[in-house]
N, C-alpha and C positions, 0 to 999 in steps of 0.2 A: 655031768654037764657043767660047763663053766657058768658061774653066776653072771647074770645079765649085765650088771654094771661093769664088771671086769672085762667082759666081752666088748662093751662099748668103748672102753679105754684102748683095748687092743686093736679094734677095727676103725674107730672114729665114727661109727654109725650111731645115729640117734635112735634107731629102732630098739636096740637092747636097753637104752636108758628108759624108754617108755615102759618096756616090759618090766624093768626093775622096779619102777614106781608102782605099777599094778601089783606085782608080787609082794611088795612091802605093804600095800594096803590090805592084802589078803592074809598077811602074816606068814607068807610062804617065802622066806628068804634065808640065806645062809651067809655066815662070815667067811670071807675069802682072803687069802694071802696074796697081796699084790704090791709090787715095788713101784713107787713113783719114779718115773724116768724123764718126764717132760721138761722140768726146770729145776734149778736149785731154789729152795724155799726157806725163808726165815719167817716163822709164824709167831704171832702174839695172841695168846688165849687168856682172857681175863674172866675171873669168877663173876658170875651173875650177868655177864654181857651176852646178848643174843647174836653176836657176830664175832668172828676172829678176823685179824688183819694179817695178811702175808705179803712179804716182798718176794717177787718172783724174779729169778735171775737166769739168764741164758747160759749156754755151755761155757762161754768165755768169761763169765762173771759179771756181765753188764746187766743192770737192772732193766727188766722188761716192763713191769707194772707193779702197783700195789693191788692186791686182790682181797676184797671183803667178802667173806663167806657167811651168810646168815644161817644160824644153826641154834639149836637149843643150848642154853648155858652149860658149861662143862660140869660134869660130875667127876671129882678128882679121886684117883686111886693112888696107891704108893708108887706105881710104875707108869703113871700117865693119867689120861682122862677119857671119859666117854661123852659123846655128844650125838646129835642127829642132824644131818644136813637138811635144811629146809628148802633147797632147790632155788634159792635166790642169791644173786651175786652182784657186786658193784665192782667194776674194773676202773682203776684210776691210772691214767697214763703218767709217765715221768714229768710231763709238763703241767700236771694238775687237772687236766680235763678228765671227765668221768662219764660213764654210761652204765645203765642197768643191763644185766645179763640174766637170761632164763626166767623172765617174769611169767612167760607162758607155762613153764614147768611148775613154778610156784602156784599159779592159779589151778593147774591140773591137780596138784597135791591137795589144794584146798577142796576141790570138788570130790576127790577120793576120800576125804576125811582124815588125811594124814596130818593136817595142820588145823588145830581147833580154833574157834573164834578167839579164845583168850590168847593163844599163841600168835594169831594174826595181829591182834592189838599190840602185843609186845614187839612183833616184827615191825609194824608201822612206826612205833616209837624208835626202834633201833635204826630204821632207815634214816629218820631225821637226825639221830645222833651221829651216824656214820658220815652223812653228807656234811653236817656242821663241822666235824673233825677234818674232813677233806678241805673244805673251804677255808678253815682257820689254819690249815697246815699244822695241826696238833697231833700228839701221839706219834705213831710211826710215820705219819705223813709229813712230819717236820724233818725227817731224815733226808739227807741229800740223795737225789736220784743218780748222782754221779758216782756214789760209792759202789765199788765192785765187791763181790763176794763169791767164793767157791767153797764147797764143803771140803773138809780135810780128807784127802784120798785114803788115809788110814782108818777112817771111821768104818765100823762094821755096819752092815745093813741090818736094821732091826727085824725081828721075826715075831710073828704071832705065836702065842703059847696057849 
């Protein structure tokens, strides 16, 4: 059976996303190999920070938005990092306007016990930090939305080992 979250990416359906969250709460989940295909992404991950910031680019290289993903701080390995998505996102348009995304999923994760009270407090502080960065146009938000980016077609697709 295909993991629920991968199924939700394939179908665009919200049902499997809810099932994935429930399975995670029960400790009944599995790692899946899935290739990101929706956008080009340049991501900034910072040690100790409860969110990452990505610049999302369309197929022609035009920036679509900045995407702030709230997640546990990274645990670094020699070949990358581990983290856990906390189901809350901030979408920042090229013009600087912003909106929260998936607040309902975050609250559902809280009810299921996936996000502890201490983590919730850290996320609340991180929300304020991210919004302040957006409004000050600092960090990745200082970069021009006019800049285009496409991945090098010669890059190999990473694989899970």
